[in-house]
Every structure is written in C-alpha cells, then in structure tokens.
C-alpha positions, 0 to 999 in steps of 0.5 A: 690418321693424321697429326694434330696438337692439343695442350702442347702434346702430339696427338694421333687421331684415328679416322673412321672411328666414332669420335669421343672426348678423351681426358687430355691433361697439360702434362702426360705425367699427370695421368697414369691411365694415359701412361698405361695406354702408351705402354699398350701401344708399345706392345701392340703390333700396330696402331690398328691393334689399339684403335678399337680400344683407343679412338684418340691416342696421345703420345708423350712427345711435346711439340717444340715451342718458340722459333724451333720445331721438332721433326718428331711432330711431323709425318714424313710423306716418304723419300720419293720427293727427296730421292735425288738428294739421297743417293749417297744414303744406302740404309733404307731406315736412315734414308727415311730419317734424312728425308724427314729432316729435309722435309721439316727443314724445307718448311722451316726455311719457307717460314724463315724459322729453325727446325730441330731434328731429334738426336742422332749419331754422326752417320745420320747427321753426316748424311743429312748435311750432305743432302742439305748441301745439294739443296738451295735455300737450306742449311744445317748445324749439328748441335748436341749441347757441347762441341764434342757431343756424340749425339746431336740435333740438326738445326736446319732452316734458311741459310740467313737464319742459320748463319746467325746461330753458327757462332752460338747454337745455344740461342736456338734453345733446343737442347737442355741438360738435366742434373740427375742426383742420387746416392749411387755409392752402394748401387752404381749405375751405368750409362745404360741404366740412366738411359733405361730410366729415361726411356722408362718414362715413355720417351723415345731414344731419339729424344736423349743426347749424350749422358755423362755419368758422374761416378756415385753422384748421378749423371748429367743428361742432355735432352730435347728442350721440349721434354724437360718438364716431363722428365723433371716430374717422371725421372724419379728412380735409377735402378734402386736409387731414388733421384732428384731431376732438375734442369740446369740453368745454362749449358755452361754448367755441363761438366764434360770430361776431356777426351782421352785417346790411346794409340794402338798399333797391331797386325792382324791376319784379317779385318774381322770385327772380332779380331780388330776389336779384341786388339783394340779393347785388350780382350780375348777373341772368344770374349769379343766374339760373345759380345758381337753375337750378343749385339754389344758391338757396333760399327759406325753406331750400327749393331754387328752380330756376325764375328766375321764381318769386316771393318775398314779404314775410318770405321768407328767401333764401339763396345757397350761398357768399354768405349769407342775405337777408330780404325785410323789407318789400314795397310797391307803388309808384304806377307798379306797381313794387315797393319792397323793404327787404332785410336781408342777413346778412353 
C-alpha cells in the first residue's frame, strides 16, 4: 500500500485489489458513510481486515497546506537509517516517532521548507531535539501555541529557515485555537470530556494539543491548523451539552491561566510511585494505589500500572484530574529513608 492525496485528504490505496472509484468529498464530515468506514477500520485488527470491503480507505487527516507539512502524511521507512542518531531513545515506539520526525525534517530541509510534527509530550520532543542536534543541516523548534504549552508540535527544517521563525513561531501557521462554547452549568465537563469529544469526530490524539477548560463556559482547544475546518463542523456536542466551535482569529486570544506551584517536602521509606504520589497529591496510599492500577497515574507521561514502580529525581508525575508534580530533589537520609522535594503544579 502507499499514500497519495486527493482533495486535500490523506488516502491509503490498497494495492492488488480491483480499483474502482469511491466518493471523495472535499471534507470528511460531508459524508457520514465515510465516517462509518473509518469507525470500522478502528475496530478492525488490521487494514487487511478492511481491504476486502474497502479497496480505497480514506483517513480523516488533511494534509498541511502552504510552507509546512505534517509528519502524519508520511509513511516512515523505519528506524534503521536513523539508528546512529537514536541511541539515546530507549522506548521502541518513541524511537519510531522520532525517526518519522527526522525523516520528514530531512525532506523539508532539502526543499528549504518547514515540516511540523504532530503534538507530543515533552519526552518525545526532547528526544527528537537531541537527535536533531547531532544531524547536520537540520534544526527544530517546539511550538504548542503558547510559551508554557505542555504538548507541542516540532517545527523542523533547514537551520536558515528555522532561525527566521525562532523569534515568532506563529508565522509557521501550524497551530490553531478553537473556542468551544456551551452552557456547562448543570453538566460540567473536564479535560477528558473535551478530548473525548474531539477524538469522537474521527481524529487522532496526536492532532490535539493543550486543552484549557474554562469552567462552565466551555474550553479553548489547541489543534493542528489543518484540522480546523473538520472540527468546526464536527465538534457539536460535549457530554450532553450542545456546543459551538469557532476558530480564534489569533493565538493572542488564547487565555492561559498563570501556572501555580506548591513546594512539598516529605520523607518516605521508599521511592515507590504510590508512596510519593500520595504525598504529592494529599491522598491516602490505598486510593493512590487504586489510581495506579487503573492507569490514571503517569510518570513522564507514560502510564504506570504497578504501585511498586519507583520514581527518581527529575521525574514528572501526573494524575488524571489532579494535575502534575515534579520530583525536584531526592536525598537519602542517615537512616536510609528518602527526603524528597516535590513541586506540584496546581
């Protein structure tokens, strides 16, 4: 199979099958039948399962326009050719992500243009930047719509082109903000609810950046620029609340609350995640253990399901619905216990 493009949409053509035309509207939201095809694909164990029914499969991922291109539109050849630059990446899945970013970045650098990755958490962006530093003729800038963004896209390309964007990454026009408005006074919605509503339109998690919940008024959602039209038409409800989704004219209209931090000092018998996290978030250890087992606790943005897993200095602990906490400092006491300095973002 291979990738091609039609009407601005990403298409996978399954080779070896009898070719016949499939209706391809300019917008995926204009054809409910195509959405059912996509849902069928998601439930299938592989593309081959769907190939017998759908010789031409259309994915709801529009290609970037203008100077920038998206890593989501390119099939990576694998990590082998970038292995010398990926020795610092331990996780196999993350290694593949970084390799895909490097491949698209090299192509952009050769064309003296700029490519934009999907949205990733800091560990993936950090690994990609380390790899880029060791490659000649390549440079990258993380950009998530505001200076303190947690999830960012990586703008990557030739150094001469990237340097021109460093002072103001907005000129890349790769990030947009959607204002999602509704009356959530009697049915409040959380970050997870807004994210679920976005994914329910058929897009992937990597296409969504930070979500800023605005109490009972709705939320501001940072997304890939190329998906604005799709979400504007498709994102019409969050939980039971009808919403109106409109793109903001400028990123200056983004309302990001200033970060609040709280220093916490505690002494623990071990560095187990259930012990450290319970002290950080003011919860009982048994309740934190249940959250860990249910997958609601992450260390460096990776789910942890074993309460006995240990943390170390510099780790970022996040708990669904509770926020984040950084393990700032770890010192062993004379009695063999651990004195920790934690910074909780509230």
